[in-house]
N, C-alpha and C positions, 0 to 999 in steps of 0.2 A: 482393824484399820490397816495394819501391815499386810494382813492376808489379802486385802483388796488392792493395796497400792502395788504389790509385786506383779500380779498379772497385768495390771495397767502398764507398768513400766516395760514388762516383757512384750506386751502387745505393740506398744509404740516402737520398741526396737525392732520388732518383726516387720512393721511397716516400713521403717527406714532401710532396714536390710533388704527387703523386697524391692523398694525403689531404687536402691544402690545397684542391685543385681540387674534390675531392668536397664538401668542407664549403661551399666557395663556391657550388658549383651547387645545393646544398640551400638555402643562403641566398636564391639567385637566384630559385628555383622559389617559395619561400614569399613573397618579396617580389612575385613576379608574381601569386601567388594573391591577395594583399592589394590590389594596385593595379589590375591588369588585369581579373581575373576577378571580383572583388567590388567593385571601385571605391570602396575606402576613402579617406577624406580622410587628410591627413598625420598628424593627431593620432592616429587610430585605428591608422594603419599603424605608427606609432612604438610605440604601446602592445603591438600584436601582436608586433612584432619584439623588444621587450623580453622579454616572456614566453617567445617562441620560443627567444631566446639563452639565457636563464636556466635553460631546461629541457634544454638540449642535452646537459649532463653526464649525465643520467639516461635519455637516449634509448635507450642501449644495453641498458638493463634492461626496455625495453618491446618486446622481440622478440616476445612473445606476442600483441601487438596484430594484429588481423585474421588473415590466414593466416600471418603471420610472415616474409613476404618483405620485403626491404628497401624495395621500392616500396610495398607495402601499409602498413608500419609508419609510413612517412613520410606518407602520405595520411591515416591516422588520426590521427597525431601532430599534423599541421597543422590538421585539422578540429577536434580537441579544443581546441587552443590558441586558435583563432578563436572558438569557441563561448564559452570562458571569458572572453575580451576582450569580446565583444559583450554578454554579460550583466553583467559587472562593471566596465566601464569608466566612467570619470567622464563620458564623453559620454552614456551610458544613465541615470546617475543624475541628470544635469542636463537630461535630455530633448532634447539636442541631436540633430541630424541626423548621420548618418554610421554609425550601427550596421547591422548586417545581420541577417537572420533565419537560423534553422538550416537552413531548406530551401535558401536561397541558398549557405550553406556546403557543404552536402552535395552539391548539383549541381555546384558548382565542383570539389569534391574527388572526385567520381565514387564516392559512397558511398550506401548506403541507410539508412534511419532505424532499422531493427531492428539492423543490425550496429553502428551508432553507439551506441545505447543499452546494448549489450552490452558495448562496449569503454570507454565514457566513464568509468565507475565506477572501472575499474582505473588509467586515467589520473589520476583525481583522487587516488587512494590514493598514487601515486608522487610527485605534485607538490604534495601538501597544504602542505608547509611554505613552498613557494616562493608559493603563492597566498595563504597566510596573511601573509607578508611584503609582498606587493604590494597585497593588497585588504583586509587585515583579517581578524580571527578569525571574522566572520560570513559569509565568502565562500560556505560551503556553503549556507547558508540563502538567500542573495541568488541563487545559481546556479539554484535551483528545478529540479533535474534530475529529482527524483522526481515532482514535480507535472506537468512537462511529459511525462514518460513515461506517467503515468497518464492524461493528456489524450489522447495517442495512442492508447493501448489503448481508451479509451472511444469515441473518434471512429471507430476501426476497427469496433468492435462496432456502433455505431450506423449506420454506412454498410452493414454487411451487413444489419442489420435493415431499413433502408430499402429496399435492393435486393430483398430477399426479398419485402417487402410490395408493392412497386411491380410486381414481375413477377406476383405473384398478381392483382393489381387491374387491370393494363392490358396490352394486346396490344402485341407488338413492332412490329406494322404492322397495316393495316386489312384485310388479307386479299386485296387486289387482285393480279392476277397480273402486271400490266405491271411490267417491270423498272424503268422510270422512276418509275413510280407508287411502287413499293416502296421504291426508294431515298429518295425524297421523304419517305415516311411515317416511314422509319427515322430520318431526320434530325429529323423533327417529334417523334417520340417521345423522342429523345435530348435535345431542347430542354426538353420537359416534364420529363424526369428531372432535368436540371441545375436547372431552375427550382426543383424541390422542394428539392433539396439546398442551394442557395444561399439560398433563403428560410429554411431551418432554420438556416443558419449566421449569417445576419444577425440573426435572431431570437435566437439564443443569445448573440450579442455585445450586443445591445440589453437582454437581460434581466439578465445578470449581469456583474458586474465581476470577482469573485474566485471565488465559491462555486459553481462548475460542478459539477453531480453528474449521475449517469447517470439517476436516476429522473426528476427534472425535465426533463432533456434528451430523454428518451423521451417524456414527455408532450408536449413541444413538437413532436417529430418526429410523433406521432400526430396532432396538431392540423394539421400541414402535410399529412398524408394526407387528412384531412377536407376541406381546401381543394382538393386535386387531384381528389378524388371528384366534387366538386360543380361543377368548372370544366373538366376535361379533356373533350373531345368524347365523346358516348356511343359513337361508332363505334369508339373505341379502348378501350372497357372490355372486361375479361375476364370479366365477370359479368353476370348479369341481376338487377337490384335487387329484383325481386319474388320470385325463387326461390333466390337464393343463400343458403347456410347461413352465409356470411360476415356477413350482416346478419340476425341471428336475432331482434333486438329490434323488434317491430312494434306498431303501435296502429291504431286505425280510421282514422287519418289518414295511415298509410303507415309506412315504415321509420324507426325511431328512429336516426338515423345516429350520434349521440354514444353512446347506450346500446350500440350494437352494437360500436363500436370499443372501448369500455370492456371489455366482455365479451371480445373478441378478444385485447386487449393488457394486461388485468389492471390497468387504472387506475381511477380514480374519475370519476364524472360531474362532480363539482365541480372537480377538479383539471383535467381535459380541457377543461372549459367555460372555465375561467380562461386556459388556455393558448391556446385558440382565440381568446378575446377579445384577447390580446396579439398574436397573428398578425393578426387582422383590423385592429388598430390600426396595425401596421407597414405593411400593404398600403395603408391609408388615407393614412398620413403620408408613406411613402417613395415608393410607386409612384403616389400621387395618384389611385387608382381610387375611382369613386363607388360606394358600397354601395346595394343596394336589397334589400328583403325578398324571401324566397322566395315569398310570396303574390303580390307583384306581377310576378313572373317565372315564374308557374306554367305558362306555355305552353312554356317551354323544356324540351327533351327531358331534360337533365341532372337536373332536379328532379322528374320524374314519379315518383310512389310514394315519395317522400322526405317525412317529416314536416316541415312548414313551420316556420319560426322561425329558420332559420339565415340568416347575412349572405351575400349573394352580391354579386359585384362585376361590374359591366358590362364586357364585353370584356377580362377579366383575361388569358385565355389564347387570344385569339381573333386569327388573321392576325397583322399587324405588331405588335400589342400585346405578344404574347409576346417578340418580339425586343427591343422597347424595355424591357420589364420586366427581361429578362435583363442588358441592358447597365446599367441603374440599380442592380440588385443587385450586379453585378460592381463597379461603381465604389464603391458603399457598403462593400463587404466590403474592397476594396483600401485604401480610406482607413483602415479600422479596423486592419488588420494592419500597416500601415506605422507606426502609432504604438503598437501594443500586442502584435502577434503574433509568436510565434516560428515558427509554422507556417502554411503555405498550406494550409488545411484543405479546399480544393476538390479537392486531389488524391484524397481518399478516395472520391470519386465515380467513380474511374477506376482500376479494378482492374490496368490494364496499366501504370500509372506506375511507372517503375523506382525511384522514390525510396521506395516502400513496402516493397520487399524481402519476405522471408518468414521465418517463425520465431516464436517465442514471446517476449514481453517480461515475463511475469510468472510465471516458474517452472512453466508448464504449465497454470495455472489458468485463464488467458484467453489466447487465441492470436490473432495478427494473421492477415490473409487468407492462404489457402493452406495453413493447417495444421489438423491435427485437434485438438479440445479434448480434454484428458486429464481424467480424474476420479479419479486416484490421490490418495488422502488417507491420511496416516500415522495410526495409532492414537494416541489422546490419552495422554500420561503421566498425566493425572489419572484417578483409579479410576472416577469416575462419569461422565466425559465420554467414553464409548465412542463411537468413530466408527461412524456407521450404515454399512450397506452402500453401496459405491460407486453413484452414480447410474447408471442404465442408459443406454446409448448413446442419443442423440437419434433419434427416429423421423421421419424426413422423408416428406413426402407426395409422392405422384407429381406430375408436372406437371399443372396444372390443364387440363382440355379441356372446351371449351364453357362451359356454365353450371355445371359441377361443381366445388365448391370443398373445400378441406381443411376439415374440422370443426375448431372451435377446441379440442376436446379432443384431437385428434391433432397439434396444432401441435408443432413441434420444441422440444426443451428447449435454450435457448440462454442465455448470461450475461445477455442483456438480459431475456428472460422470467423468469429465476430472480430477478433483481433486483426486478422489477415484482411478482412473487408474494410476495417477502419484504417489499417495501414495503406490501403489502396487510395483512399482519399488523400492522404498525406502525399503519397507518391504522385498522384495525378493532378492535384489541385494546387498543392503548396510547393513542391519541389520545383516545377517549371518557372516559378516567379522570379524575378530579379533579386539579387542579394543587396541591391541599394534602393533607396527611397525613389518612388516613382516621380514623374514630372510634377503631378498634382500635389503630392505630399511635399516636395521641395518649395512649391509656391506657399503652401502654408508655413513652412519653416522660415522663409524669407519675409513673410508678411508680418512677423513678430517685431517687436521694438528693436530687437537685434537678431540677425540671422542666427538661428540655432542649429543649422545643419550640422556643422563639425561637432558641437557638443553632443547631439543625439547619437551620431554615428560612433563617436569616441566612447560614450557611455555604453551603448549596446555592446561594443567589442569587449569592454572590461567586464560587465556584468554576465555576459554569455560565456566568456572565458573563465569566470569563477564557478559558473554552474557546471559546464562541461569540461572538467579537468580531472585527470586521474592522480594528481600530485597530492591530494588531500585525503586519500582513502586508505590510510593505514598501510599495513604490510601487504605486499603482493607476492605471494609464493606460486611459482609456476615452473614446471619442468622445461618449458620453452619460453623463457622470459621475453627475450628479445622479439620473438615473433608475436607473442601475445600482446605485448605492449605496443608494438607497431599496429596491430589490428585494433587496440583500444584506442589508439590516436586517430586512426581512420574513422572509427565509429563516433567518437566524440566530435570530430570535425563535421561529419555529416549531420548529426543532430543539431549541432550549433547553427549550421546554415539553415536547417529547416525552421528552427525557432526564430531565427532572424527574419526570414522572409514572412512567416506568420505574423510576427510583431509589426512589420511595416504595413502588411495588408490590412490588419484590423485597426491600426493607428490611422491609416489613411481614412477608413470608413467613419471612425469616431470623429476625426477632425471635420469631415464633411458634415456630419450631423450636428456637431457642436457649433459650427459656423452658421447653420441655419437657426438654431435656437438663439444665438447671439446677434443674429443678422449682421455678420461681419466675419472677415478672414483673420483678424489680429487675435490670435490665441495665445498671446504671450504668457498669461498666467498659467495655463495649462501646459503649454509645451516647454516651459522653462521649469516645470515642477519635478524635482528629482524623484520624490516619492511616487508620482503618478507613473513615470516611465519604468522604474524598477518594478512596479506591480504589473505592467503591461508585459515586460520581458519575462517576469516570473510565470505569469499565466501562460504565456506562449510556449515556454520551456516545459511547464508542467504538462501541458496537452501533448507536446511531442513525446515526452517521457511516458505519458500515459498510453499513447498510441502504440509505442513499441513494447510497453509493458516491462519495464526494466526491473531487475532484481535489486541493484543499487539505485541511489538517487531518488528514493521514494519520498513522497510528500511526508513531512514538511521540509525536505532538504532544500527546495528553492527559496523558502523563507529565510533559512539560516544563511544561504549563500548570497543572497541579495541584501540582507539587512533590513528587510521589512517585516511586518507582524501580520498576524491573521486578520486583524481588523482592517488593515491597509488593503489586503488582497480582496477581502469582501467587497470592497467598493467598485472593483472593476468586473467582477464575475458576470453580473447581469448584463452590463454593457458589452462584454466581450461576446456573449451568446447573441445579443440582439444585432450586433454588427458584423457577425460572420455566420450568414445564413446557410452556407455549405457545410457547417459543422455536423459531423455524423451524430446520429442518436446516442451512441455509446459514449462520445465525448462529452455531450450534453449531460448525460447521466453522471459521468465523472465530475464535472463541474458542480452538478447538483449535490453529489455526495460530499464534495469538499466544502461546499457552502454550509451544508448541515453541520460538518465538523466545526467550522469556523464559528458558527452561531451557537451551537450547543455547549461548546466548552472553551475552545481555543482562544477566542476573543475575550474570554473572562480570566485567562491566566495571568499570572504575574508577569510584568513586562510588555503587556498589550498596549498599543497605542490608543486603544479604546478609552483607557482611563485618562489619557492626556486630553482627550475631547471632553470626557464626562465631567472633569473637575471644572471645566468652563461651562458647560451647559448646566451642571448641578453644583454650584459652589459649596453647598451644604455637605457634599460628600468628600470634600477635598481632605478633611481631617483624617477620615478613616482610610482613604486611599493612600495618603502619605504615611500614616502609621504602619499600614501593612507593606509599604514599599512596593506598590504595585505599578507605578508609572514605568513607561517605557524609556529605555536609554535613547539618546539621539542616534540617528542612523550613522554607521560607520561611513566615512568619506570614500569616495572612489580611489583616492590615493591609498587608503588603508587597505581596501579590498584588492587592488592590484598588487600591493606589496606583500599581502598574505598568500596570494596565490601565484606570485612571481610572474605576473602579467605585465609585458611591456606597455608602457604609457604612450609609445610612438612619438615621444618629444613634444606632445601638445601641452600647453600650459594649463594649470588647474582651472576647473570650470568656474565661472563667475558666480553661479547660484548656489554653489555648495555651502559657502560661509553663511549666506542668507537663510538656507534651509536650517542650518544647525542653530542659528539664532531664533529662528521661529520655534523650534523645539523648546528652547529655553523658556520663550515667552508663554508657551503653552503650559509649562509647568509652574512657573513663578507668578504669572500676571493674569489670573483669570479676571476679565474686565466686565463681564456682564452678569447680572443677577439671574438666579434660576427663575424659570417661568414654567410652573406646573401645567399651565394651559396646554403645552405641546403634547401632554400626554393623555391617552384615550381614557375618558371617564367611563366608569362602568355603570351605565344607567338603563340598560336594555333588559328585558325580561327573556328575550330570545338568544339562545347561544348563537344561532346563525347570524343574527343581527349584530351581536357583540363581535363576532369575528370579522363580519364585513366592515363594521365601523373601524376596528383596530387596524385593518390593513389598507383603509381608504386613503391612498395618497394622491397628490397631484402628479403630473408628469415627473419622471426622475429629474432632480435638480441637475443644472449644468455640472459637468465634471470639474470644471474650474472651482466651483464652491465646495465640492467633496473633497478635493485635495488642498484647498487653501489652508491657511493657518486657522486653527480653531477659533481664535479670538477675532478673526476678521468678520465685520458685518456682512451678512449675506443679502444683497439688494433684491434678489428675487424672492425673499421670504419675509418682507415687512420689517427689514432692519435687524432680525435676530441674528446671532452669531452663526458661522458656519458650523460650529460645534453643535449647536442646538438642532440644526437641520439634519446633520449627519446622525446625531444620536436618536432623533426621531424616526428617521429611516431605518436605522438599525433595529430600534426597539419594535418597530412594526413588523419587521421580518421575524424577530423573537416571538411575537404574539402569534403570527401565524404558524410557525413551527410548533409552538406549545399548543395551539388549537387542534392541529392535526394529530399530535401525539396524545393529547387528553382524550379525545374522542375515541381513538383507536383502543386505548388502554381501558377506559370506561366501558365500552362495549364488550371487551374481553371479560371484564369483571362483572358484567350484567348490571351496571348501575343505571339508574333512572336519569332521564333528561334533566330533572331538577337538579340532582347531585352533580351532573356533568357541568351545567351552567354554574353551579357554586364554585366548583373547582377551578373553571376558567377564570371566573371573576376574581378569585383569591390569587391566582398566579398573576393576573393583571395588576392587582393592588400591590403585590410584592415587587413587581417590575417597576411600578411608577413611584411607590412611596417607601418601600423597603429595599431598594435596589442593592444594598450591601449584602443581602443574603445570597446574591448570585456570584459575589466575587469569589474567585478561586473554585467555584463548583460547577457541576454539570446541570444543564437545565432539567434533565430527568430526575435528579435528586429533588429538585424543587416540586416538580409534579408529583412524584411519589409521596412526598411528605404533605403536600396539599390534599391529595386524595385521602391520605390518612386522617388529616385534621377534619376535613368536611365529614368524613364517615363517622367520626367520633361525635362531632357536634350534632349530626343528624341521627345519632344513636343507631347506627347500622352495625350489624355483627360482621365486621370486616377487620381482620388483623393485618398489621403491617407485613407479616410473613406472607399472607395471602396475596397482598399487593405485589410484593417482590416476585412472588411465584408467577403472577400474570404477567409481570414485566418481562421475565426472563423468556416468555414465548413471543415477545415483540421483535419484529425484524431489527430494530435499531438497538436491541439490548446490548449493553457492555458490562461485563461483570464488575469491572472497577467502579461502576456507578454505585453499587451497594455493597462493595467490599473494601473501598477506601475513599472516605469522605473528609474533606477538609474541615477542620474546626481549629480555630485560633485559641489553642490551649495557653494557660499561663505558663512561663518558662519552666517551673518546676514539677509540672504535670506530665505524665507519661502514660496515663491509663486510657487506652483507646478502644475498649471493649464495647462502650455504649455510644460510639460516635454517631451512628445513624439515629439513635433515640435522641441524642442531644439536638441534632438538626431537626428532628421531627418536633421536640418541644419548642425550639426557636420559632418554627413556623406556626406552632399552636399559639404561642404568645401573641403574634400579630392577628391570628385568626380570631382570638377573643377580643382583641381591640377593634376588629372589623365586625362587631356583632350584627350590624345591620344586614349583613349577608344571610343571617340565620333567621 
């Protein structure tokens, strides 16, 4: 017995020693990463080790990070920890030295930027409670992960745009046959290319502190191209200025360079001229080059046949001056990123940089280098927002030969060109509009029981001031703070005006349509409704932000700043598209994608106003809704918003409808007055999937907006006396049904399931939505669909595992990893075991599947 026991004890000790050694080696490797590879000081190292140690107990649940091998999981885990510490540490908040950039972390961890951004959100989900304990509840906002990812996507697009333009404009060498000469000229061209990209990066830093956007950045990049065209030696040009279709705008004095570039890149002469002025100022101030006018330098070959009037700098790119200019720009940029940057953006000029990686960072809509752009767009759940045919694949021109250039009409369709075309709509259609209500709109305002003009103008100023402000965006670190903040102020004021004009334009169209529905001009219930106006302003602001493609203020920022919820916004999207017929296709697609996000999960999240309507339409659900604390809080008053953002109220008295709105919110929560009527929900009584879908989305004309935004307990005279909540929930559930139908069909076809199985899955989802609505609470619609397919497959005795279903789902365009990696389950307070969360949800669905045995 003893002889047997001893080896057993020895073996156990060996395992323990091995585990301890492995843990020690992991600690040692992380300490080495901090101290040797990243050179952190003692304070930062201690903070990093603290977060590293506190997340050890959940490392085992991160086996999906990277490729899943222990070595990859450790590298991703270490990099994610270091990024959190570098962004959230006290050293960063106090602007002390010792922090590191993301690029340094990734190079030390041997990771690329694409893979990092794919895995970092999953890390944050796992360690959210730890980060909250260490860094406070606002850690996610301060981490700025979404903003940094958007910046990476934009820079990737801009670098490709720059590379394509440079290759069209300039030769890779001067055509000499000598090997040594060719080598020399290749190096020379490389320096010109680097100069252009560096000039753009420094210009971008000098221009903006926070509000970088793709449209403004493109204008700046085009201004850099203009500088290169008039300064790079003629022998390296890939065009003849007289004959090239690239420069189609000419006058009797020669080629109009600014006008030609505007036509090519869809910008305006005014915006490009302003960008070129800033570029010239930067060259004067930083590179110390002396300007001279084109007329005084007319003998130079570079300026022959170019319309005079442009600023030319003596010896800017000549001989040793090019080298010294590169060194100055390098130093200027390095000083800037040492104090404010997370990225060394110079890497985007080098496609071979291993840090770039390959793959998509935005669900296929925008891809990083080395990937093909996808144009798949799901059909909109809203009846009137039918998605247009997918965009045709881009048409790329053949490589230019001699003086033959791509015609601008044949230019490839790229995310940058699409953004510039959409910005042209805002510039040409919205910007010329007045910033005050039109005469017709004022007549609608005055036709109300009380003239609401002052109230509406007053509210618009406060809400737009809250959205477009730089005061609430954390720390702003910039080498030229005063100049950058001044540019930010100009930018926000311009965007505010665009959003205000768009708001008044669409509001007028909506009032006109609403008056026809109601056969009268008295729209008091609608025009005095606080929630309606905030939704309209939020939608207008979101379209302006989406047009410019901002790095900051990304959705759902407009919801947070206006005090509305996703469910509120979903009520105006369809009407907004219907009543603005000039809206570009890309903005319709943007609203379509937003509506999908609102329907699939955001409207089901805790704090959604959907629950305030649901407890009126379905009183039986009120106990569960209240138990889970899902109800929305009352909207913050305009006074509170103005005070929070330090916005002047202009001496106007409080708006009379504010108190009424808050009281209505209380009524919604405490006094459900009407019994639930299941007849409003679509029965599943058809054998055809197509007819089921058709029946489920068969609606009357959209109800008047007055009823959509009225108190949920208010009777709706247009719907047989049912409450406005019942009408609103019926419309909302119909959109959910259509979205579910689209996704079920797509996934079932991918899994090669029969039509009969497809119809059963759809029927089950319909039953869950109408009779077991609680399964949707705090969950994503795709989770319900995945589990329904699994349940129907089991009942139908199909050989289909849940793993296979998830594998198929991962190939869908709407796939989001958090759908199958993080699922809400209301655990008892003492339970912390989350390893079988998806299985539990599957079993919950299975429970109701067996209750609905008639389906099988």
